[in-house]
N, C-alpha and C positions, 0 to 999 in steps of 0.2 A: 453550508454545515449546520445543521440543527443544534441549537444550543442545548446541553444535558441537563441543564436546570431550569430554563424555562421553556424550553421547546421552540422557540424562536427562531426562525431561518434566515435570519440576518446578522451577520457580524462583520468585524474587522479584522485581518491580521496585524499584530501588534508586533509579531518577531519570527523570522524565518530561520532555522539553522541547519546545515546539510550534518548529517549523522552517519552512522555505519560505514564507513567507508565511499559514502556518496549514495548509499543503496537507500537511502530514507531522507524525507525531509520533514522535520518536525516544526509545525506554524503554532504559536500562541495564539489565541484568537479572542477578541473580546466581544460580548454579545451586545447588540445595539440597543435592545430592549432593558437587558436586567444588569447590564456593565458587569459581569462576572467574567471570568477568564477561563478559558479549558484549552487543553493542549490538543492537537490533533497529528496525524504521521500520516506520509503519503511514501507509497512505495511503490517502485516501477513494478507492474504487471508481467510477470515473466509466463513464459510457457507453462501449461499444466502439466505437471508432474504427477504421475500415478503410481499406486502402490499395490503390489501383488499381495493380498491378504495370505493366510496360512491356508484357506479354504479354496484357494483359485480366484476368488473375486478381485476384480481392480477398482479401486476407488481414487479420486482425486486426493493428491497430499492436503492437509488439513493443518497449518500452523496452529489453528487455534484449539484443534484436538490435542496436539503435541504439548502444547504450553498448559493444557488442563491437566494432561498426565502427568506432566513435570511437578506441577504446583500442588496436585494431591499427593504425589509421592514425597515432597518435602514440607508437606503440611506440619507445622509446629515444629520445624527443623532450623537450623540457623544459616539456611541458604538463602542468599540475597536474590531478589528476583531479577536484579541485574545479570546475576550469573544464569538463570534458567533461560532468560531472553539471548545471552550470547550463545548457550547449546543450542537452542531453535534456529539461530542465525547461523549455527554451525551445520546443522542437519540440512537447510535450506542450500546452503554453498556446495553441500555434497552432493545433493539432487540435481545443482544445476552445473557440476563438473562433471557429472557422471556422462559418459556418451549414449546411454540408454533413458530415455525417459519415464521408463518403468523401474522401479527397485522393488525387491521383495522386503516386507514388515521385519524379515528375520535379519536382513543387513542393517536397516534403519534401527532396531530394537538392539542390535548388538552395539551400535555406535552409541547410542545413548547410555544404555547400561555400562559401557566403559566408561565414559566421562561422570556418571553420576557414583560409580565407585570411587572416583577420585574426589570427588564433590561432598559425598555424603553417604556412608556405609550404611545408616539407616534407612534412607532415601533410596538407595540402591536395591536395598532387599525389598521394599515396599514394590517399587517399579518391577523388580524381577517377579515378586510373587504373582502380579497379575498377567505381566507380559508371558510368563512361562505357566501360567495356570496352575498354580500350586493348589494342589487339593488335600495335603496332609500335613502334617506337623514334621512330617520326616523330610519333606520338600525343603522346607524352611531349614532344618539342622542340617541338610546336605549344603545347601547354599552358604550358609553361615560357616560352616567347617571350611568350604572353599575360602572364604575371606579369612580364616584364622590360620590357613596355610601359606596365603599370599603373604600375610602381614609378618609371620616366622620368617618365610625365605627373604622378605624385604630386609628383616634383621639381621639375618646370617650374612648378607653383602657386606 
């Protein structure tokens, strides 16, 4: 493992912990050259899942792309990174539990939007604007109207 501080390739493992229901191992490492500590994560390499894009193309699922989209949607919002990682874990679990090894981006995106709506309404609208390709202000207004209608319905219960 290359040290992120000095790029030295030798280190020692200081501590190992299991996390995320046994799916990840977290290791604290110490560089043998600069003596600084850093964390690495090991995860089991699962069967490659593919996403069917709206235009019919097929792409391997990329957790990094999902996290990038979530982080951008939640930029400058009070949403902890831990919540976004949990959501990415949820999406991965959904893929693993699916009998199909290919899912449409519509299904994955709908699940992400559903969870983001509960986490942070602004992040939800940001994500929806990219995911649904809003082109006009009216698209935003329609989405916001849906959120307000939902809030009113919840208040009347």
